[in-house]
Backbone as ProteinMPNN parsed JSONL, in Angstrom:
{"seq_chain_A": "MKKPITLTIGTTEFNFNMTANDHSDYIDIIGRGGSLTSASNNFVIRTIDKEQKEEFKKLLAESPGAEVQIAGTLKGEFAPILDIAVKK", "coords_chain_A": {"N_chain_A": [[-17.062, 63.567, -38.875], [-15.769, 66.71, -38.185], [-13.288, 68.172, -36.156], [-12.656, 71.287, -35.09], [-9.576, 72.922, -34.493], [-7.663, 75.41, -33.089], [-4.509, 76.809, -33.278], [-2.1, 78.914, -31.842], [0.642, 80.121, -33.321], [3.593, 81.531, -32.931], [2.703, 84.723, -33.504], [0.432, 84.324, -34.883], [-2.778, 82.975, -35.479], [-3.669, 79.77, -36.382], [-5.946, 77.732, -38.064], [-7.173, 74.486, -37.868], [-8.748, 71.584, -39.203], [-9.702, 68.72, -38.003], [-10.14, 65.216, -38.48], [-11.248, 61.943, -37.487], [-10.233, 60.123, -39.295], [-8.033, 61.501, -40.395], [-6.358, 61.569, -38.147], [-6.031, 58.801, -37.646], [-4.753, 57.948, -40.041], [-2.307, 59.299, -39.784], [-1.203, 58.134, -37.436], [-1.107, 55.445, -38.282], [0.769, 55.516, -40.429], [3.138, 56.243, -39.109], [3.284, 54.113, -37.321], [3.824, 52.02, -39.044], [6.409, 52.412, -39.565], [7.009, 54.567, -41.124], [8.356, 57.732, -42.254], [8.658, 60.092, -39.718], [8.816, 62.872, -40.04], [7.846, 63.293, -42.668], [5.27, 62.136, -42.46], [4.188, 63.826, -40.509], [4.294, 66.297, -41.814], [2.512, 65.829, -43.982], [0.173, 65.387, -42.513], [-0.313, 67.867, -41.132], [-0.534, 69.646, -43.287], [-2.692, 68.566, -44.657], [-4.745, 69.084, -42.88], [-4.85, 71.814, -42.287], [-6.658, 74.892, -42.448], [-8.028, 75.724, -45.548], [-7.886, 78.347, -46.516], [-5.685, 79.341, -45.226], [-3.544, 77.934, -46.06], [-1.32, 78.6, -47.822], [0.071, 80.606, -46.378], [0.701, 79.096, -44.15], [2.37, 77.133, -45.256], [4.587, 78.705, -45.85], [5.438, 79.315, -43.26], [6.246, 76.753, -42.424], [8.346, 76.308, -44.212], [10.178, 78.17, -43.331], [10.787, 77.298, -40.826], [12.385, 74.754, -39.902], [11.492, 71.478, -38.935], [9.208, 72.231, -37.648], [6.797, 71.078, -38.402], [6.659, 68.611, -37.113], [6.454, 69.315, -34.393], [4.029, 70.735, -34.465], [2.237, 68.801, -35.418], [2.346, 66.992, -33.277], [1.185, 68.529, -31.245], [-1.391, 68.935, -32.293], [-2.275, 66.255, -32.418], [-2.28, 65.594, -29.692], [-4.278, 67.295, -28.763], [-6.493, 66.47, -30.222], [-6.792, 63.755, -29.587], [-6.686, 63.246, -26.553], [-4.604, 62.083, -23.824], [-5.719, 59.412, -21.937], [-6.613, 58.524, -18.599], [-6.063, 55.451, -17.669], [-6.667, 52.455, -15.955], [-6.067, 49.121, -14.896], [-8.202, 47.042, -13.228], [-7.551, 44.884, -10.621]], "CA_chain_A": [[-17.168, 64.744, -38.045], [-14.537, 67.472, -38.074], [-13.066, 68.89, -34.905], [-11.794, 72.44, -35.33], [-8.549, 73.197, -33.491], [-6.906, 76.619, -33.404], [-3.21, 76.911, -32.621], [-1.382, 80.162, -32.016], [2.037, 79.834, -33.605], [4.142, 82.886, -32.957], [1.617, 85.684, -33.262], [-0.639, 84.024, -35.833], [-3.674, 81.857, -35.194], [-3.906, 78.875, -37.507], [-7.114, 76.878, -37.838], [-7.078, 73.141, -38.421], [-9.984, 70.807, -39.163], [-9.258, 67.349, -37.82], [-11.116, 64.126, -38.47], [-10.698, 60.686, -36.964], [-9.476, 59.516, -40.38], [-6.736, 62.196, -40.449], [-5.586, 61.091, -36.996], [-5.708, 57.384, -37.868], [-3.749, 57.858, -41.103], [-1.038, 59.764, -39.213], [-0.712, 57.096, -36.521], [-0.808, 54.242, -39.063], [2.014, 55.699, -41.18], [4.243, 56.19, -38.148], [3.318, 52.751, -36.792], [4.41, 51.126, -40.055], [7.816, 52.759, -39.727], [7.175, 55.666, -42.065], [9.092, 58.907, -41.792], [7.914, 60.972, -38.818], [8.767, 64.203, -40.629], [6.951, 63.251, -43.82], [3.91, 61.895, -41.965], [3.757, 65.037, -39.81], [4.057, 67.309, -42.834], [1.252, 65.497, -44.667], [-0.902, 65.537, -41.53], [-0.637, 69.275, -40.881], [-0.96, 70.269, -44.55], [-4.025, 68.047, -44.977], [-5.766, 69.551, -41.934], [-4.883, 73.269, -42.148], [-7.739, 75.57, -43.159], [-7.61, 75.973, -46.929], [-7.582, 79.769, -46.701], [-4.412, 79.646, -44.58], [-2.557, 76.942, -46.497], [-0.095, 79.201, -48.365], [0.777, 81.247, -45.267], [1.207, 78.017, -43.306], [3.505, 76.524, -45.956], [5.722, 79.617, -45.663], [5.902, 79.093, -41.892], [6.969, 75.481, -42.397], [9.591, 76.467, -44.965], [11.088, 79.01, -42.541], [10.976, 76.708, -39.494], [12.628, 73.31, -40.019], [11.053, 70.656, -37.81], [7.958, 72.737, -37.07], [5.68, 70.178, -38.692], [6.622, 67.557, -36.092], [5.921, 69.937, -33.178], [2.624, 71.085, -34.691], [1.481, 67.537, -35.491], [2.25, 66.464, -31.909], [0.211, 69.338, -30.512], [-2.719, 68.612, -32.838], [-2.627, 64.901, -31.998], [-2.592, 65.645, -28.267], [-5.56, 67.988, -28.565], [-7.557, 65.68, -30.826], [-6.935, 62.49, -28.863], [-5.942, 63.421, -25.307], [-4.219, 60.88, -23.085], [-6.712, 59.022, -20.938], [-6.113, 57.861, -17.39], [-6.636, 54.104, -17.733], [-6.082, 51.516, -15.012], [-6.645, 47.777, -14.894], [-8.605, 46.627, -11.89], [-7.127, 43.511, -10.358]], "C_chain_A": [[-15.794, 65.407, -37.95], [-14.472, 68.174, -36.733], [-12.145, 70.07, -35.227], [-10.836, 72.653, -34.163], [-7.788, 74.433, -33.959], [-5.628, 76.636, -32.586], [-2.649, 78.307, -32.869], [0.086, 79.808, -32.155], [2.711, 81.177, -33.84], [3.03, 83.85, -32.591], [0.404, 85.42, -34.153], [-1.466, 82.837, -35.365], [-3.892, 81.062, -36.479], [-5.033, 77.923, -37.13], [-6.95, 75.56, -38.586], [-8.433, 72.468, -38.269], [-9.609, 69.341, -39.176], [-10.43, 66.373, -37.908], [-10.433, 62.891, -37.874], [-9.848, 60.003, -38.029], [-8.097, 60.168, -40.526], [-5.818, 61.675, -39.345], [-5.128, 59.652, -37.209], [-4.633, 57.213, -38.932], [-2.366, 58.238, -40.583], [-0.412, 58.682, -38.33], [-0.313, 55.831, -37.291], [0.518, 54.354, -39.816], [3.22, 55.59, -40.252], [4.401, 54.765, -37.604], [3.93, 51.751, -37.752], [5.873, 51.463, -40.329], [8.066, 53.844, -40.748], [7.926, 56.827, -41.433], [8.2, 59.8, -40.93], [7.763, 62.362, -39.421], [7.781, 64.255, -41.787], [5.496, 63.064, -43.381], [3.364, 63.141, -41.278], [3.438, 66.147, -40.802], [2.727, 67.059, -43.547], [0.053, 65.74, -43.764], [-1.294, 67.003, -41.346], [-1.105, 69.985, -42.143], [-2.368, 69.822, -44.922], [-5.104, 68.667, -44.095], [-5.828, 71.064, -41.761], [-6.056, 73.831, -42.954], [-7.237, 75.991, -44.542], [-7.215, 77.43, -47.173], [-6.224, 80.156, -46.118], [-3.261, 78.789, -45.098], [-1.258, 77.58, -46.984], [0.724, 79.88, -47.275], [1.424, 80.193, -44.369], [2.417, 77.336, -43.954], [4.754, 77.39, -45.821], [6.311, 79.438, -44.265], [6.733, 77.821, -41.815], [8.316, 75.591, -43.11], [10.638, 77.241, -44.163], [11.454, 78.385, -41.196], [11.178, 75.199, -39.593], [12.217, 72.563, -38.748], [9.741, 71.096, -37.196], [6.795, 71.772, -37.282], [5.54, 69.082, -37.645], [6.036, 68.109, -34.786], [4.424, 70.218, -33.305], [1.77, 69.83, -34.723], [1.305, 66.94, -34.101], [1.225, 67.22, -31.083], [-1.207, 69.036, -30.987], [-3.181, 67.234, -32.368], [-3.037, 64.886, -30.534], [-3.925, 66.301, -27.974], [-6.716, 67.146, -29.096], [-7.842, 64.408, -30.034], [-6.132, 62.58, -27.567], [-5.653, 62.08, -24.624], [-5.251, 60.628, -21.996], [-6.018, 58.372, -19.746], [-6.804, 56.499, -17.331], [-5.904, 53.208, -16.741], [-6.811, 50.185, -15.115], [-6.969, 47.424, -13.455], [-8.237, 45.157, -11.709], [-7.88, 42.952, -9.179]], "O_chain_A": [[-14.79, 64.751, -37.672], [-15.469, 68.701, -36.239], [-10.987, 69.872, -35.595], [-11.228, 72.575, -32.998], [-7.323, 74.489, -35.097], [-5.655, 76.497, -31.363], [-2.719, 78.819, -33.987], [0.7, 79.267, -31.235], [2.434, 81.867, -34.821], [2.483, 83.792, -31.49], [-0.542, 86.207, -34.168], [-0.928, 81.826, -34.913], [-4.25, 81.615, -37.519], [-5.068, 77.381, -36.025], [-6.631, 75.532, -39.775], [-9.175, 72.746, -37.327], [-9.246, 68.784, -40.212], [-11.545, 66.664, -37.475], [-9.208, 62.819, -37.778], [-8.844, 59.369, -37.702], [-7.105, 59.475, -40.753], [-4.647, 61.378, -39.584], [-3.963, 59.328, -36.976], [-3.705, 56.424, -38.756], [-1.374, 57.582, -40.9], [0.768, 58.36, -38.47], [0.707, 55.215, -36.982], [1.301, 53.405, -39.841], [4.204, 54.924, -40.575], [5.519, 54.274, -37.448], [4.493, 50.743, -37.326], [6.499, 50.877, -41.212], [9.197, 54.033, -41.195], [8.1, 56.881, -40.216], [7.122, 60.213, -41.357], [6.695, 62.966, -39.323], [6.966, 65.175, -41.868], [4.601, 63.751, -43.872], [2.192, 63.476, -41.451], [2.44, 66.853, -40.657], [1.915, 67.972, -43.695], [-0.973, 66.247, -44.216], [-2.476, 67.341, -41.4], [-1.987, 70.841, -42.075], [-3.152, 70.613, -45.445], [-6.257, 68.767, -44.512], [-6.769, 71.563, -41.145], [-6.399, 73.306, -44.013], [-6.147, 76.547, -44.674], [-6.305, 77.704, -47.955], [-5.672, 81.194, -46.482], [-2.132, 78.909, -44.624], [-0.182, 77.132, -46.587], [1.947, 79.744, -47.25], [2.543, 80.37, -43.889], [3.382, 77.002, -43.265], [5.86, 76.865, -45.692], [7.53, 79.411, -44.099], [7.804, 77.812, -41.209], [9.311, 75.026, -42.655], [11.837, 76.998, -44.299], [12.336, 78.889, -40.501], [10.231, 74.44, -39.388], [12.553, 72.969, -37.635], [9.209, 70.416, -36.319], [5.91, 71.666, -36.433], [4.426, 68.668, -37.323], [5.217, 67.449, -34.147], [3.652, 69.974, -32.377], [0.696, 69.793, -34.121], [0.23, 66.435, -33.778], [0.48, 66.619, -30.308], [-2.12, 68.897, -30.173], [-4.333, 67.062, -31.969], [-4.022, 64.244, -30.168], [-4.625, 65.908, -27.04], [-7.791, 67.109, -28.497], [-8.998, 64.034, -29.838], [-5.023, 62.052, -27.486], [-6.359, 61.092, -24.823], [-5.606, 61.529, -21.235], [-4.966, 57.75, -19.887], [-7.982, 56.406, -16.986], [-4.675, 53.2, -16.689], [-8.011, 50.132, -15.386], [-6.111, 47.499, -12.575], [-8.569, 44.307, -12.536], [-7.664, 41.802, -8.797]]}, "name": "protein", "num_of_chains": 1, "seq": "MKKPITLTIGTTEFNFNMTANDHSDYIDIIGRGGSLTSASNNFVIRTIDKEQKEEFKKLLAESPGAEVQIAGTLKGEFAPILDIAVKK"}
């Protein structure tokens, strides 16, 4: 199942299609000590709408570090933080 997520970056709306597998791969790479920048880049490029891929790549090329910010926003929207407590 894909979850569509639209982010407005600057004045442009970018559409992403996230799956649980995309999210898991991203978390697994980082958890194994992989490069945060590389994992974030792969994550956002893999999930951006195909019709927007070239425009999105230009944005990333012009904005160093943007992939990490975008990946963090996508991750937070896809898997929000839950309020969990242990009952004692």
